[in-house]
N, CA, C and O atoms as a printed pandas DataFrame, in Angstrom:
     atom_number atom_name residue_name chain_id  residue_number  x_coord  y_coord  z_coord
0              1         N          MET        A               1  -48.301  -95.958   18.061
1              2        CA          MET        A               1  -48.701  -96.017   19.306
2              3         C          MET        A               1  -48.233  -94.763   20.145
3              4         O          MET        A               1  -47.053  -94.419   20.063
4              5         N          ALA        A               2  -49.021  -94.139   20.866
5              6        CA          ALA        A               2  -48.764  -93.061   21.765
6              7         C          ALA        A               2  -47.681  -93.434   22.820
7              8         O          ALA        A               2  -47.616  -94.582   23.259
8              9         N          LYS        A               3  -46.812  -92.427   23.228
9             10        CA          LYS        A               3  -45.912  -92.563   24.288
10            11         C          LYS        A               3  -46.475  -92.823   25.623
11            12         O          LYS        A               3  -47.421  -92.187   26.086
12            13         N          LYS        A               4  -45.854  -93.792   26.231
13            14        CA          LYS        A               4  -46.124  -94.342   27.501
14            15         C          LYS        A               4  -46.217  -93.368   28.585
15            16         O          LYS        A               4  -45.285  -92.568   28.666
16            17         N          GLU        A               5  -47.144  -93.285   29.414
17            18        CA          GLU        A               5  -47.013  -92.380   30.469
18            19         C          GLU        A               5  -46.182  -92.770   31.495
19            20         O          GLU        A               5  -46.432  -93.885   31.953
20            21         N          GLU        A               6  -45.080  -92.043   32.082
21            22        CA          GLU        A               6  -44.281  -92.340   33.086
22            23         C          GLU        A               6  -45.046  -92.325   34.534
23            24         O          GLU        A               6  -45.673  -91.336   34.912
24            25         N          MET        A               7  -44.943  -93.384   35.211
25            26        CA          MET        A               7  -45.603  -93.326   36.701
26            27         C          MET        A               7  -44.672  -93.763   37.668
27            28         O          MET        A               7  -43.703  -94.465   37.381
28            29         N          ASP        A               8  -44.954  -93.342   38.877
29            30        CA          ASP        A               8  -44.449  -93.766   40.201
30            31         C          ASP        A               8  -45.262  -94.288   41.121
31            32         O          ASP        A               8  -46.416  -93.882   41.258
32            33         N          LEU        A               9  -44.721  -95.283   41.876
33            34        CA          LEU        A               9  -45.496  -95.653   43.128
34            35         C          LEU        A               9  -44.994  -95.017   44.485
35            36         O          LEU        A               9  -43.857  -95.278   44.875
36            37         N          ILE        A              10  -45.738  -94.274   45.133
37            38        CA          ILE        A              10  -45.292  -93.657   46.457
38            39         C          ILE        A              10  -45.851  -94.763   47.473
39            40         O          ILE        A              10  -47.006  -95.189   47.473
40            41         N          THR        A              11  -44.950  -95.100   48.229
41            42        CA          THR        A              11  -45.265  -95.837   49.375
42            43         C          THR        A              11  -45.106  -95.107   50.628
43            44         O          THR        A              11  -44.006  -94.589   50.822
44            45         N          ALA        A              12  -46.103  -94.965   51.596
45            46        CA          ALA        A              12  -45.916  -94.113   52.651
46            47         C          ALA        A              12  -46.280  -94.926   54.007
47            48         O          ALA        A              12  -47.426  -95.375   54.046
48            49         N          VAL        A              13  -45.450  -95.165   55.110
49            50        CA          VAL        A              13  -45.991  -95.738   56.340
50            51         C          VAL        A              13  -46.189  -94.701   57.348
51            52         O          VAL        A              13  -45.224  -94.022   57.697
52            53         N          VAL        A              14  -47.363  -94.512   57.855
53            54        CA          VAL        A              14  -47.770  -93.397   58.631
54            55         C          VAL        A              14  -48.347  -93.793   59.811
55            56         O          VAL        A              14  -48.973  -94.853   59.812
56            57         N          ARG        A              15  -48.250  -93.105   60.880
57            58        CA          ARG        A              15  -49.042  -93.378   62.139
58            59         C          ARG        A              15  -50.499  -93.316   61.935
59            60         O          ARG        A              15  -50.991  -92.356   61.342
60            61         N          HIS        A              16  -51.229  -94.294   62.397
61            62        CA          HIS        A              16  -52.785  -94.631   62.364
62            63         C          HIS        A              16  -53.289  -93.151   62.612
63            64         O          HIS        A              16  -53.927  -92.624   61.700
64            65         N          SER        A              17  -53.097  -92.571   63.561
65            66        CA          SER        A              17  -53.836  -91.448   64.063
66            67         C          SER        A              17  -53.729  -90.324   62.850
67            68         O          SER        A              17  -54.621  -89.480   62.757
68            69         N          LEU        A              18  -52.647  -90.332   61.950
69            70        CA          LEU        A              18  -52.552  -89.176   60.916
70            71         C          LEU        A              18  -52.695  -89.726   59.589
71            72         O          LEU        A              18  -52.368  -89.093   58.585
72            73         N          ALA        A              19  -53.236  -91.041   59.561
73            74        CA          ALA        A              19  -53.507  -91.478   58.094
74            75         C          ALA        A              19  -54.664  -90.922   57.265
75            76         O          ALA        A              19  -54.660  -90.864   56.036
76            77         N          GLU        A              20  -55.646  -90.521   58.059
77            78        CA          GLU        A              20  -56.885  -89.902   57.392
78            79         C          GLU        A              20  -56.384  -88.632   56.758
79            80         O          GLU        A              20  -56.563  -88.379   55.566
80            81         N          GLY        A              21  -55.666  -87.739   57.710
81            82        CA          GLY        A              21  -55.177  -86.529   57.018
82            83         C          GLY        A              21  -54.241  -86.609   55.925
83            84         O          GLY        A              21  -54.211  -85.691   55.106
84            85         N          ALA        A              22  -53.448  -87.634   55.815
85            86        CA          ALA        A              22  -52.527  -88.200   54.810
86            87         C          ALA        A              22  -53.233  -88.303   53.500
87            88         O          ALA        A              22  -52.886  -87.801   52.430
88            89         N          LEU        A              23  -54.414  -89.128   53.789
89            90        CA          LEU        A              23  -55.180  -89.516   52.596
90            91         C          LEU        A              23  -55.846  -88.552   52.008
91            92         O          LEU        A              23  -55.912  -88.522   50.779
92            93         N          LYS        A              24  -56.466  -87.582   52.810
93            94        CA          LYS        A              24  -57.143  -86.369   52.286
94            95         C          LYS        A              24  -56.047  -85.541   51.550
95            96         O          LYS        A              24  -56.220  -85.184   50.385
96            97         N          ALA        A              25  -54.934  -85.246   52.238
97            98        CA          ALA        A              25  -53.878  -84.342   51.515
98            99         C          ALA        A              25  -53.536  -84.878   50.186
99           100         O          ALA        A              25  -53.543  -84.160   49.186
100          101         N          ALA        A              26  -53.239  -86.118   50.163
101          102        CA          ALA        A              26  -52.825  -86.770   48.889
102          103         C          ALA        A              26  -53.862  -86.610   47.732
103          104         O          ALA        A              26  -53.505  -86.342   46.585
104          105         N          LEU        A              27  -55.123  -86.782   48.084
105          106        CA          LEU        A              27  -56.162  -86.713   47.095
106          107         C          LEU        A              27  -56.295  -85.258   46.552
107          108         O          LEU        A              27  -56.422  -84.984   45.359
108          109         N          GLU        A              28  -56.250  -84.351   47.587
109          110        CA          GLU        A              28  -56.248  -82.954   47.120
110          111         C          GLU        A              28  -55.161  -82.404   46.450
111          112         O          GLU        A              28  -55.256  -81.363   45.799
112          113         N          ALA        A              29  -53.825  -83.234   46.610
113          114        CA          ALA        A              29  -52.763  -82.810   45.707
114          115         C          ALA        A              29  -52.688  -83.319   44.345
115          116         O          ALA        A              29  -51.853  -82.945   43.521
116          117         N          GLY        A              30  -53.710  -84.300   44.117
117          118        CA          GLY        A              30  -53.923  -84.885   42.860
118          119         C          GLY        A              30  -53.762  -86.350   42.754
119          120         O          GLY        A              30  -53.699  -86.931   41.670
120          121         N          ALA        A              31  -53.698  -86.914   43.865
121          122        CA          ALA        A              31  -53.631  -88.491   43.853
122          123         C          ALA        A              31  -54.975  -88.955   43.162
123          124         O          ALA        A              31  -56.084  -88.500   43.444
124          125         N          PRO        A              32  -54.722  -89.902   42.240
125          126        CA          PRO        A              32  -55.881  -90.413   41.554
126          127         C          PRO        A              32  -56.795  -91.409   42.371
127          128         O          PRO        A              32  -58.005  -91.579   42.222
128          129         N          GLY        A              33  -55.937  -92.038   43.278
129          130        CA          GLY        A              33  -56.738  -93.024   44.151
130          131         C          GLY        A              33  -55.644  -93.521   45.107
131          132         O          GLY        A              33  -54.479  -93.314   44.769
132          133         N          ILE        A              34  -55.897  -94.169   46.289
133          134        CA          ILE        A              34  -55.076  -94.656   47.223
134          135         C          ILE        A              34  -55.513  -95.973   47.664
135          136         O          ILE        A              34  -56.678  -96.212   47.983
136          137         N          THR        A              35  -54.585  -96.809   47.680
137          138        CA          THR        A              35  -54.837  -98.197   48.558
138          139         C          THR        A              35  -54.081  -98.055   49.860
139          140         O          THR        A              35  -52.970  -97.531   49.943
140          141         N          TYR        A              36  -54.763  -98.558   50.865
141          142        CA          TYR        A              36  -54.116  -98.329   52.127
142          143         C          TYR        A              36  -54.675  -99.440   53.029
143          144         O          TYR        A              36  -55.818  -99.877   52.898
144          145         N          PHE        A              37  -53.809  -99.866   53.943
145          146        CA          PHE        A              37  -54.014 -101.082   54.849
146          147         C          PHE        A              37  -53.108 -100.924   56.086
147          148         O          PHE        A              37  -52.048 -100.299   56.113
148          149         N          TRP        A              38  -53.708 -101.609   57.142
149          150        CA          TRP        A              38  -53.071 -101.490   58.494
150          151         C          TRP        A              38  -51.680 -102.250   58.428
151          152         O          TRP        A              38  -51.552 -103.116   57.563
152          153         N          ALA        A              39  -50.564 -101.958   59.348
153          154        CA          ALA        A              39  -49.484 -102.714   59.385
154          155         C          ALA        A              39  -48.860 -102.311   60.618
155          156         O          ALA        A              39  -49.171 -101.261   61.179
156          157         N          ARG        A              40  -47.896 -103.193   61.109
157          158        CA          ARG        A              40  -47.258 -103.198   62.364
158          159         C          ARG        A              40  -45.855 -103.513   62.006
159          160         O          ARG        A              40  -45.597 -104.301   61.096
160          161         N          GLY        A              41  -44.861 -102.859   62.765
161          162        CA          GLY        A              41  -43.490 -103.055   62.377
162          163         C          GLY        A              41  -42.682 -103.189   63.676
163          164         O          GLY        A              41  -43.209 -103.093   64.785
164          165         N          THR        A              42  -41.481 -103.397   63.494
165          166        CA          THR        A              42  -40.578 -103.556   64.621
166          167         C          THR        A              42  -39.107 -102.929   64.334
167          168         O          THR        A              42  -38.654 -102.864   63.191
168          169         N          GLY        A              43  -38.515 -102.544   65.304
169          170        CA          GLY        A              43  -37.169 -102.089   65.102
170          171         C          GLY        A              43  -37.055 -100.779   65.768
171          172         O          GLY        A              43  -36.841 -100.966   66.965
172          173         N          VAL        A              44  -37.108  -99.631   65.494
173          174        CA          VAL        A              44  -36.870  -98.404   66.057
174          175         C          VAL        A              44  -37.442  -98.431   67.572
175          176         O          VAL        A              44  -36.724  -98.096   68.514
176          177         N          LYS        A              45  -38.626  -98.802   67.724
177          178        CA          LYS        A              45  -39.605  -98.700   68.932
178          179         C          LYS        A              45  -38.660  -99.539   70.049
179          180         O          LYS        A              45  -38.368  -99.103   71.163
180          181         N          GLU        A              46  -38.294 -100.705   69.554
181          182        CA          GLU        A              46  -37.803 -101.588   70.626
182          183         C          GLU        A              46  -36.186 -101.032   71.003
183          184         O          GLU        A              46  -35.629 -101.247   72.080
184          185         N          ASN        A              47  -35.664 -100.366   69.990
185          186        CA          ASN        A              47  -34.385 -100.083   70.268
186          187         C          ASN        A              47  -34.296  -98.703   71.320
187          188         O          ASN        A              47  -33.236  -98.445   71.891
188          189         N          LEU        A              48  -35.329  -97.991   71.475
189          190        CA          LEU        A              48  -35.289  -96.888   72.230
190          191         C          LEU        A              48  -35.677  -96.989   73.660
191          192         O          LEU        A              48  -35.783  -95.969   74.341
192          193         N          GLY        A              49  -35.901  -98.213   74.161
193          194        CA          GLY        A              49  -36.148  -98.513   75.631
194          195         C          GLY        A              49  -37.713  -97.971   76.061
195          196         O          GLY        A              49  -38.747  -98.290   75.474
196          197         N          TYR        A              50  -37.615  -97.147   77.137
197          198        CA          TYR        A              50  -38.765  -96.356   77.595
198          199         C          TYR        A              50  -39.203  -95.451   76.534
199          200         O          TYR        A              50  -40.418  -95.299   76.412
200          201         N          ALA        A              51  -38.484  -94.877   75.814
201          202        CA          ALA        A              51  -38.943  -93.793   74.997
202          203         C          ALA        A              51  -39.564  -94.442   73.786
203          204         O          ALA        A              51  -40.368  -93.802   73.108
204          205         N          GLY        A              52  -39.238  -95.662   73.483
205          206        CA          GLY        A              52  -39.830  -96.445   72.640
206          207         C          GLY        A              52  -41.573  -96.745   72.725
207          208         O          GLY        A              52  -42.385  -97.000   71.835
208          209         N          THR        A              53  -41.700  -96.612   73.991
209          210        CA          THR        A              53  -43.294  -96.807   74.440
210          211         C          THR        A              53  -44.110  -95.724   74.098
211          212         O          THR        A              53  -45.328  -95.900   74.130
212          213         N          LEU        A              54  -43.567  -94.418   73.713
213          214        CA          LEU        A              54  -44.224  -93.396   73.348
214          215         C          LEU        A              54  -44.658  -93.466   71.881
215          216         O          LEU        A              54  -45.662  -92.870   71.492
216          217         N          ILE        A              55  -43.854  -94.231   71.043
217          218        CA          ILE        A              55  -44.085  -94.471   69.529
218          219         C          ILE        A              55  -45.382  -95.199   69.343
219          220         O          ILE        A              55  -45.520  -96.261   69.950
220          221         N          GLU        A              56  -46.442  -94.716   68.504
221          222        CA          GLU        A              56  -47.446  -95.520   68.096
222          223         C          GLU        A              56  -46.981  -96.529   67.194
223          224         O          GLU        A              56  -46.374  -96.268   66.155
224          225         N          SER        A              57  -47.304  -97.847   67.645
225          226        CA          SER        A              57  -46.720  -99.016   66.566
226          227         C          SER        A              57  -47.675  -99.305   65.632
227          228         O          SER        A              57  -47.273  -99.934   64.653
228          229         N          GLU        A              58  -48.929  -98.989   65.677
229          230        CA          GLU        A              58  -49.820  -99.283   64.720
230          231         C          GLU        A              58  -49.724  -98.263   63.448
231          232         O          GLU        A              58  -49.801  -97.042   63.587
232          233         N          LYS        A              59  -49.564  -98.846   62.322
233          234        CA          LYS        A              59  -49.369  -97.750   61.243
234          235         C          LYS        A              59  -50.284  -98.232   60.260
235          236         O          LYS        A              59  -50.907  -99.285   60.394
236          237         N          GLN        A              60  -50.398  -97.226   58.952
237          238        CA          GLN        A              60  -51.092  -97.490   57.890
238          239         C          GLN        A              60  -50.031  -97.455   56.757
239          240         O          GLN        A              60  -49.100  -96.649   56.764
240          241         N          VAL        A              61  -50.216  -98.314   55.850
241          242        CA          VAL        A              61  -49.435  -98.196   54.672
242          243         C          VAL        A              61  -50.193  -97.596   53.612
243          244         O          VAL        A              61  -51.353  -97.957   53.413
244          245         N          LEU        A              62  -49.609  -96.656   52.871
245          246        CA          LEU        A              62  -50.423  -95.931   51.640
246          247         C          LEU        A              62  -49.624  -96.273   50.466
247          248         O          LEU        A              62  -48.403  -96.118   50.457
248          249         N          TRP        A              63  -50.326  -96.765   49.410
249          250        CA          TRP        A              63  -49.844  -96.934   48.175
250          251         C          TRP        A              63  -50.546  -95.924   47.029
251          252         O          TRP        A              63  -51.749  -95.998   46.779
252          253         N          VAL        A              64  -49.832  -95.168   46.502
253          254        CA          VAL        A              64  -50.332  -94.124   45.654
254          255         C          VAL        A              64  -49.570  -94.274   44.210
255          256         O          VAL        A              64  -48.359  -94.056   44.172
256          257         N          VAL        A              65  -50.256  -94.634   43.063
257          258        CA          VAL        A              65  -49.704  -94.632   41.844
258          259         C          VAL        A              65  -49.920  -93.293   41.201
259          260         O          VAL        A              65  -51.108  -93.047   40.991
260          261         N          THR        A              66  -49.039  -92.338   40.825
261          262        CA          THR        A              66  -49.110  -91.104   40.264
262          263         C          THR        A              66  -48.351  -91.069   38.930
263          264         O          THR        A              66  -47.420  -91.811   38.617
264          265         N          LYS        A              67  -48.893  -90.095   38.199
265          266        CA          LYS        A              67  -48.054  -89.746   36.865
266          267         C          LYS        A              67  -46.748  -88.979   37.515
267          268         O          LYS        A              67  -46.760  -88.250   38.506
268          269         N          LYS        A              68  -45.623  -89.335   36.697
269          270        CA          LYS        A              68  -44.402  -88.718   37.329
270          271         C          LYS        A              68  -44.434  -87.289   37.626
271          272         O          LYS        A              68  -43.991  -86.829   38.678
272          273         N          ALA        A              69  -45.022  -86.504   36.587
273          274        CA          ALA        A              69  -45.151  -85.046   36.831
274          275         C          ALA        A              69  -45.948  -84.749   38.124
275          276         O          ALA        A              69  -45.873  -83.606   38.573
276          277         N          GLU        A              70  -46.664  -85.618   38.729
277          278        CA          GLU        A              70  -47.492  -85.281   39.942
278          279         C          GLU        A              70  -46.809  -85.699   41.256
279          280         O          GLU        A              70  -47.141  -85.200   42.331
280          281         N          THR        A              71  -45.863  -86.613   41.140
281          282        CA          THR        A              71  -45.338  -87.309   42.311
282          283         C          THR        A              71  -44.935  -86.301   43.367
283          284         O          THR        A              71  -45.523  -86.263   44.448
284          285         N          LYS        A              72  -43.940  -85.484   43.066
285          286        CA          LYS        A              72  -43.427  -84.562   44.227
286          287         C          LYS        A              72  -44.675  -83.871   44.856
287          288         O          LYS        A              72  -44.759  -83.898   46.084
288          289         N          LYS        A              73  -45.563  -83.310   44.201
289          290        CA          LYS        A              73  -46.747  -82.685   44.608
290          291         C          LYS        A              73  -47.288  -83.509   45.823
291          292         O          LYS        A              73  -47.387  -83.113   46.984
292          293         N          VAL        A              74  -47.636  -84.807   45.288
293          294        CA          VAL        A              74  -48.395  -85.772   46.117
294          295         C          VAL        A              74  -47.575  -86.185   47.333
295          296         O          VAL        A              74  -48.126  -86.291   48.429
296          297         N          LEU        A              75  -46.496  -86.381   47.199
297          298        CA          LEU        A              75  -45.458  -87.076   48.075
298          299         C          LEU        A              75  -45.303  -85.855   49.196
299          300         O          LEU        A              75  -45.451  -86.077   50.398
300          301         N          ASP        A              76  -45.030  -84.716   48.732
301          302        CA          ASP        A              76  -44.791  -83.507   49.834
302          303         C          ASP        A              76  -46.185  -83.427   50.608
303          304         O          ASP        A              76  -46.135  -83.382   51.837
304          305         N          ALA        A              77  -47.334  -83.409   50.017
305          306        CA          ALA        A              77  -48.595  -83.379   50.790
306          307         C          ALA        A              77  -48.600  -84.331   51.848
307          308         O          ALA        A              77  -48.968  -83.978   52.968
308          309         N          ILE        A              78  -48.159  -85.735   51.576
309          310        CA          ILE        A              78  -48.209  -86.643   52.537
310          311         C          ILE        A              78  -47.319  -86.649   53.503
311          312         O          ILE        A              78  -47.593  -87.167   54.586
312          313         N          ILE        A              79  -46.003  -86.020   53.239
313          314        CA          ILE        A              79  -44.949  -85.808   54.265
314          315         C          ILE        A              79  -45.492  -84.794   55.128
315          316         O          ILE        A              79  -45.422  -84.981   56.343
316          317         N          MET        A              80  -46.017  -83.758   54.682
317          318        CA          MET        A              80  -46.566  -82.692   55.567
318          319         C          MET        A              80  -47.837  -83.278   56.376
319          320         O          MET        A              80  -47.749  -83.172   57.600
320          321         N          ALA        A              81  -48.752  -83.750   55.974
321          322        CA          ALA        A              81  -49.863  -84.180   56.713
322          323         C          ALA        A              81  -49.371  -85.205   57.701
323          324         O          ALA        A              81  -49.780  -85.088   58.856
324          325         N          ALA        A              82  -48.678  -86.038   57.457
325          326        CA          ALA        A              82  -48.095  -87.380   58.324
326          327         C          ALA        A              82  -46.931  -86.907   59.185
327          328         O          ALA        A              82  -46.375  -87.752   59.886
328          329         N          ASN        A              83  -46.524  -85.705   59.208
329          330        CA          ASN        A              83  -45.185  -85.247   59.961
330          331         C          ASN        A              83  -43.837  -86.284   59.575
331          332         O          ASN        A              83  -42.948  -86.562   60.380
332          333         N          LEU        A              84  -43.899  -86.690   58.412
333          334        CA          LEU        A              84  -42.724  -87.478   58.125
334          335         C          LEU        A              84  -41.512  -86.953   58.327
335          336         O          LEU        A              84  -40.569  -87.698   58.591
336          337         N          SER        A              85  -41.360  -85.648   58.239
337          338        CA          SER        A              85  -39.910  -85.002   58.528
338          339         C          SER        A              85  -39.620  -85.098   59.989
339          340         O          SER        A              85  -38.609  -84.495   60.348
340          341         N          LEU        A              86  -40.368  -85.798   61.000
341          342        CA          LEU        A              86  -39.954  -85.923   62.356
342          343         C          LEU        A              86  -39.579  -87.176   62.531
343          344         O          LEU        A              86  -40.156  -88.068   61.909
344          345         N          PRO        A              87  -38.581  -87.445   63.382
345          346        CA          PRO        A              87  -38.100  -88.762   63.670
346          347         C          PRO        A              87  -39.103  -89.664   64.287
347          348         O          PRO        A              87  -39.824  -89.210   65.176
348          349         N          GLY        A              88  -39.245  -91.142   63.829
349          350        CA          GLY        A              88  -40.215  -91.773   64.496
350          351         C          GLY        A              88  -41.599  -91.790   64.031
351          352         O          GLY        A              88  -42.439  -92.577   64.467
352          353         N          GLU        A              89  -41.814  -90.920   63.150
353          354        CA          GLU        A              89  -43.372  -90.697   62.669
354          355         C          GLU        A              89  -43.640  -91.683   61.549
355          356         O          GLU        A              89  -44.809  -92.014   61.350
356          357         N          GLY        A              90  -42.741  -92.148   60.853
357          358        CA          GLY        A              90  -42.967  -93.096   59.605
358          359         C          GLY        A              90  -41.869  -92.593   58.449
359          360         O          GLY        A              90  -40.917  -91.835   58.636
360          361         N          PHE        A              91  -42.214  -93.136   57.388
361          362        CA          PHE        A              91  -41.244  -92.893   56.319
362          363         C          PHE        A              91  -42.074  -92.894   54.912
363          364         O          PHE        A              91  -43.272  -93.177   54.927
364          365         N          ALA        A              92  -41.513  -92.623   53.897
365          366        CA          ALA        A              92  -42.187  -92.742   52.548
366          367         C          ALA        A              92  -40.910  -93.036   51.456
367          368         O          ALA        A              92  -39.754  -92.642   51.613
368          369         N          TYR        A              93  -41.323  -93.673   50.536
369          370        CA          TYR        A              93  -40.466  -93.655   49.370
370          371         C          TYR        A              93  -41.050  -93.853   47.969
371          372         O          TYR        A              93  -42.213  -94.234   47.835
372          373         N          VAL        A              94  -40.270  -93.602   46.942
373          374        CA          VAL        A              94  -40.890  -93.580   45.490
374          375         C          VAL        A              94  -40.185  -94.737   44.775
375          376         O          VAL        A              94  -38.988  -94.977   44.933
376          377         N          GLN        A              95  -41.006  -95.440   43.975
377          378        CA          GLN        A              95  -40.307  -96.402   43.112
378          379         C          GLN        A              95  -41.072  -96.190   41.657
379          380         O          GLN        A              95  -42.266  -95.891   41.624
380          381         N          PRO        A              96  -40.375  -96.348   40.598
381          382        CA          PRO        A              96  -40.798  -96.162   39.139
382          383         C          PRO        A              96  -41.749  -97.414   39.102
383          384         O          PRO        A              96  -41.592  -98.457   39.736
384          385         N          VAL        A              97  -42.653  -97.136   38.332
385          386        CA          VAL        A              97  -43.727  -98.245   37.813
386          387         C          VAL        A              97  -43.461  -98.390   36.313
387          388         O          VAL        A              97  -43.667  -97.500   35.487
388          389         N          THR        A              98  -42.971  -99.638   36.047
389          390        CA          THR        A              98  -42.755  -99.960   34.509
390          391         C          THR        A              98  -43.903 -100.409   33.758
391          392         O          THR        A              98  -43.986 -100.157   32.556
392          393         N          GLN        A              99  -44.848 -101.092   34.410
393          394        CA          GLN        A              99  -46.045 -101.329   33.760
394          395         C          GLN        A              99  -47.281 -101.371   34.915
395          396         O          GLN        A              99  -47.146 -101.745   36.080
396          397         N          ALA        A             100  -48.365 -100.947   34.355
397          398        CA          ALA        A             100  -49.694 -100.865   35.113
398          399         C          ALA        A             100  -50.748 -101.025   34.428
399          400         O          ALA        A             100  -50.733 -100.652   33.255
400          401         N          TYR        A             101  -51.859 -101.584   34.955
401          402        CA          TYR        A             101  -53.106 -102.058   34.037
402          403         C          TYR        A             101  -54.287 -101.667   34.886
403          404         O          TYR        A             101  -54.258 -101.819   36.107
404          405         N          GLY        A             102  -55.337 -101.161   34.244
405          406        CA          GLY        A             102  -56.359 -101.039   35.104
406          407         C          GLY        A             102  -56.883  -99.588   35.828
407          408         O          GLY        A             102  -57.922  -99.476   36.478
408          409         N          PHE        A             103  -56.035  -98.658   35.590
409          410        CA          PHE        A             103  -56.302  -97.429   36.248
410          411         C          PHE        A             103  -55.469  -96.356   35.393
411          412         O          PHE        A             103  -54.715  -96.666   34.471
412          413         N          LEU        A             104  -55.714  -95.059   35.831
413          414        CA          LEU        A             104  -55.067  -93.824   35.223
414          415         C          LEU        A             104  -55.485  -93.656   33.787
415          416         O          LEU        A             104  -54.726  -93.686   32.819
416          417         N          PRO        A             105  -56.934  -93.454   33.767
417          418        CA          PRO        A             105  -57.506  -93.475   32.438
418          419         C          PRO        A             105  -56.687  -92.485   31.405
419          420         O          PRO        A             105  -56.249  -91.398   31.779
420          421         N          GLY        A             106  -56.524  -93.000   30.019
421          422        CA          GLY        A             106  -55.765  -92.455   29.175
422          423         C          GLY        A             106  -54.215  -92.502   29.021
423          424         O          GLY        A             106  -53.521  -92.001   28.137
424          425         N          SER        A             107  -53.842  -93.261   30.150
425          426        CA          SER        A             107  -52.337  -93.646   30.156
426          427         C          SER        A             107  -51.947  -94.810   29.337
427          428         O          SER        A             107  -52.803  -95.654   29.070
428          429         N          GLN        A             108  -50.818  -94.928   28.944
429          430        CA          GLN        A             108  -50.450  -95.915   27.987
430          431         C          GLN        A             108  -49.604  -97.067   28.751
431          432         O          GLN        A             108  -48.461  -96.844   29.152
432          433         N          CYS        A             109  -50.171  -98.163   28.901
433          434        CA          CYS        A             109  -49.633  -99.004   29.831
434          435         C          CYS        A             109  -48.751 -100.046   29.155
435          436         O          CYS        A             109  -48.084 -100.773   29.891
436          437         N          GLY        A             110  -48.671 -100.208   27.770
437          438        CA          GLY        A             110  -47.664 -100.876   27.050
438          439         C          GLY        A             110  -48.458 -102.185   26.486
439          440         O          GLY        A             110  -47.903 -102.963   25.710
440          441         N          CYS        A             111  -49.715 -102.358   26.904
441          442        CA          CYS        A             111  -50.362 -103.637   26.374
442          443         C          CYS        A             111  -50.991 -103.617   25.016
443          444         O          CYS        A             111  -51.472 -104.619   24.487
444          445         N          GLY        A             112  -50.961 -102.369   24.454
445          446        CA          GLY        A             112  -51.693 -102.280   23.178
446          447         C          GLY        A             112  -53.126 -101.805   23.295
447          448         O          GLY        A             112  -53.821 -101.673   22.288
448          449         N          CYS        A             113  -53.585 -101.541   24.545
449          450        CA          CYS        A             113  -54.835 -101.232   24.620
450          451         C          CYS        A             113  -55.175  -99.613   24.386
451          452         O          CYS        A             113  -56.313  -99.145   24.423
452          453         N          GLU        A             114  -54.160  -98.985   24.180
453          454        CA          GLU        A             114  -54.230  -97.511   23.855
454          455         C          GLU        A             114  -54.896  -96.653   24.906
455          456         O          GLU        A             114  -55.495  -95.629   24.579
456          457         N          GLY        A             115  -54.803  -97.047   26.142
457          458        CA          GLY        A             115  -55.336  -96.447   27.488
458          459         C          GLY        A             115  -56.788  -96.406   27.438
459          460         O          GLY        A             115  -57.337  -95.422   27.933
460          461         N          LYS        A             116  -57.530  -97.373   26.888
461          462        CA          LYS        A             116  -58.893  -97.640   26.798
462          463         C          LYS        A             116  -59.380  -98.585   28.169
463          464         O          LYS        A             116  -60.554  -98.936   28.291
């Protein structure tokens, strides 16, 4: 059996107005595909009083599964496109994927399909 491909899941919560740019940047950086959806949250905005009214509350969540070797490049592209280095713009994090099925052609998912 071939070696399993190591993969990560990038989750990014970005302002709606910057989501399209973040999607394009991730794809250009090598993301094989992206799942995204609308989200609303609470916390920081409410704690800032009047200043919180300036924060866009509607966000989009991006999920990107990448080969581990591509994770940093894709994550950096999302961070830059969505201004995630600035306070209140959103956030991103990475989780290891231990099993995956149905995508990343040629990857070894562990089910015996040999990447087919």
